[in-house]
C-alpha positions, 0 to 999 in steps of 0.5 A, a space after each residue: 500500499 502507499 503507506 508502506 512507501 517513504 514520505 517523499 513530498 508534503 502538501 502545506 496549506 499556509 495560513 487561515 483559509 475560509 472561502 467566505 471570510 477571505 480577509 482572515 488570511 492576512 489578519 493572522 500570521 502565515 509561516 514563512 520559513 520551516 525547518 524539516 527534520 528527518 527523524 530516521 536519518 541522524 539529524 539530517 534537516 533542511 530549511 524551506 521558504 513558504 510562499 505567502 499564499 493560501 494555494 496548496 504548496 508542494 514541498 519536496 523532501 530530500 531523497 531519503 528513505 524516511 517515515 517520520 519528519 518534524 516540522 519547526 516554524 522558524 519565522 512568519 509573515 506577520 498578520 495585520 490584526 492577530 498574532 497567532 500563526 495558522 496552517 490549514 493543512 499538511 499532508 504527506 505524499 508517499 511514493 516509491 523511489 526509482 530504485 523501488 520499481 521492479 526491473 522491467 
């Protein structure tokens, strides 16, 4: 099954998103920079700058075999009204690497 494969990418929905209250996106903090830590790989990590948009963002991970990661927020785009930080979605994409496909 797909859950047997390592995490290869993340989908991140940045900020507060409500189609009927779109003004709240800019009212709250949004994540600017994150640190991704790979628990299965001896402290390997990398930084990612997220765009300041409510559109889902694809974040490729390092090409390693990893089943758990940690995400640490390093900085934010400041909100115009509130000082809370919002992420509306984080999803993982698991798939085989090129090495995992059977020989053809």
